[in-house]
C-alpha positions as YAML, in Angstrom:
chain: A
units: angstrom
residues:
- id: 1
  name: ARG
  ca: [0.00, 0.00, 0.00]
- id: 2
  name: GLY
  ca: [2.05, 2.87, -1.27]
- id: 3
  name: LYS
  ca: [5.45, 1.71, -0.01]
- id: 4
  name: PHE
  ca: [6.74, 0.58, -3.37]
- id: 5
  name: ILE
  ca: [5.05, 3.03, -5.73]
- id: 6
  name: LYS
  ca: [7.53, 4.17, -8.36]
- id: 7
  name: GLN
  ca: [4.93, 6.18, -10.24]
- id: 8
  name: LEU
  ca: [1.21, 6.80, -10.05]
- id: 9
  name: PRO
  ca: [-0.89, 3.93, -11.40]
- id: 10
  name: GLN
  ca: [-2.05, 4.45, -14.97]
- id: 11
  name: ALA
  ca: [-4.79, 3.18, -17.25]
- id: 12
  name: GLY
  ca: [-4.21, -0.49, -18.03]
- id: 13
  name: ASP
  ca: [-2.41, -1.33, -14.78]
- id: 14
  name: VAL
  ca: [-3.71, -4.38, -12.92]
- id: 15
  name: PHE
  ca: [-4.95, -4.08, -9.32]
- id: 16
  name: LEU
  ca: [-5.68, -6.58, -6.56]
- id: 17
  name: ILE
  ca: [-8.16, -6.39, -3.70]
- id: 18
  name: ARG
  ca: [-7.25, -8.41, -0.61]
- id: 19
  name: TYR
  ca: [-9.95, -10.04, 1.49]
- id: 20
  name: GLU
  ca: [-8.78, -10.26, 5.09]
- id: 21
  name: ARG
  ca: [-11.11, -13.13, 5.98]
- id: 22
  name: LEU
  ca: [-9.50, -15.19, 3.19]
- id: 23
  name: MET
  ca: [-6.03, -13.82, 4.03]
- id: 24
  name: ARG
  ca: [-5.22, -13.39, 0.33]
- id: 25
  name: PRO
  ca: [-6.06, -11.32, -2.75]
- id: 26
  name: ALA
  ca: [-9.40, -12.48, -4.11]
- id: 27
  name: HIS
  ca: [-10.36, -9.96, -6.80]
- id: 28
  name: ILE
  ca: [-8.55, -8.40, -9.74]
- id: 29
  name: GLY
  ca: [-9.28, -5.71, -12.29]
- id: 30
  name: PHE
  ca: [-7.81, -2.98, -14.47]
- id: 31
  name: VAL
  ca: [-7.21, 0.65, -13.54]
- id: 32
  name: ASP
  ca: [-9.00, 2.98, -15.94]
- id: 33
  name: GLU
  ca: [-8.27, 6.25, -14.11]
- id: 34
  name: TRP
  ca: [-6.39, 7.00, -10.86]
- id: 35
  name: GLN
  ca: [-7.84, 10.11, -9.19]
- id: 36
  name: ASN
  ca: [-7.05, 11.89, -5.90]
- id: 37
  name: THR
  ca: [-9.04, 9.56, -3.63]
- id: 38
  name: TRP
  ca: [-10.92, 7.45, -6.17]
- id: 39
  name: VAL
  ca: [-10.01, 4.81, -8.73]
- id: 40
  name: ILE
  ca: [-12.13, 4.19, -11.82]
- id: 41
  name: THR
  ca: [-11.80, 0.49, -12.65]
- id: 42
  name: VAL
  ca: [-12.89, -2.16, -15.13]
- id: 43
  name: GLU
  ca: [-13.70, -5.43, -13.36]
- id: 44
  name: GLY
  ca: [-15.04, -8.80, -14.38]
- id: 45
  name: ASN
  ca: [-17.09, -11.28, -12.37]
- id: 46
  name: THR
  ca: [-18.90, -8.53, -10.48]
- id: 47
  name: ASN
  ca: [-22.26, -6.73, -10.50]
- id: 48
  name: ASP
  ca: [-23.84, -3.41, -9.48]
- id: 49
  name: ASP
  ca: [-23.79, -4.51, -5.81]
- id: 50
  name: GLY
  ca: [-20.05, -5.27, -5.90]
- id: 51
  name: SER
  ca: [-20.33, -9.01, -5.38]
- id: 52
  name: ARG
  ca: [-17.40, -11.25, -6.33]
- id: 53
  name: GLU
  ca: [-19.99, -13.66, -7.71]
- id: 54
  name: GLY
  ca: [-21.12, -11.33, -10.43]
- id: 55
  name: ASP
  ca: [-22.76, -11.46, -13.81]
- id: 56
  name: GLY
  ca: [-20.52, -9.40, -16.06]
- id: 57
  name: VAL
  ca: [-17.81, -6.82, -16.65]
- id: 58
  name: TYR
  ca: [-18.43, -3.41, -15.08]
- id: 59
  name: ARG
  ca: [-16.79, -0.01, -14.88]
- id: 60
  name: LYS
  ca: [-16.71, 0.89, -11.18]
- id: 61
  name: ARG
  ca: [-15.58, 3.68, -8.86]
- id: 62
  name: ARG
  ca: [-13.65, 2.57, -5.77]
- id: 63
  name: VAL
  ca: [-11.97, 4.39, -2.92]
- id: 64
  name: GLN
  ca: [-8.16, 4.03, -3.24]
- id: 65
  name: ARG
  ca: [-7.85, 2.40, 0.18]
- id: 66
  name: GLN
  ca: [-9.77, -0.63, -1.17]
- id: 67
  name: ILE
  ca: [-6.88, -1.37, -3.53]
- id: 68
  name: TRP
  ca: [-4.26, -3.67, -2.00]
- id: 69
  name: ALA
  ca: [-1.70, -3.69, -4.84]
- id: 70
  name: VAL
  ca: [-1.21, -2.31, -8.35]
- id: 71
  name: GLY
  ca: [1.12, -3.77, -10.95]
- id: 72
  name: ASN
  ca: [2.27, -2.84, -14.40]
- id: 73
  name: PHE
  ca: [3.32, -5.96, -16.25]
- id: 74
  name: ILE
  ca: [4.22, -4.16, -19.49]
- id: 75
  name: ASP
  ca: [6.65, -1.39, -18.43]
- id: 76
  name: PHE
  ca: [8.95, -2.98, -15.85]
...
């Protein structure tokens, strides 16, 4: 969470959400836009209610603190 950020996340970066009760990351998506306190994302296997057991791919708005990790697998 912020310790290893070399640059601000950009569109196309991959993010993980960690679920403490599972003690591991359990959801993944793409960053579309990184704002001051919000992240606009594109996520699969979700729905309007935010369930992990979803019915499609959605564009969502999340608070940054929900994001556990962000990675860029193209520009190392």
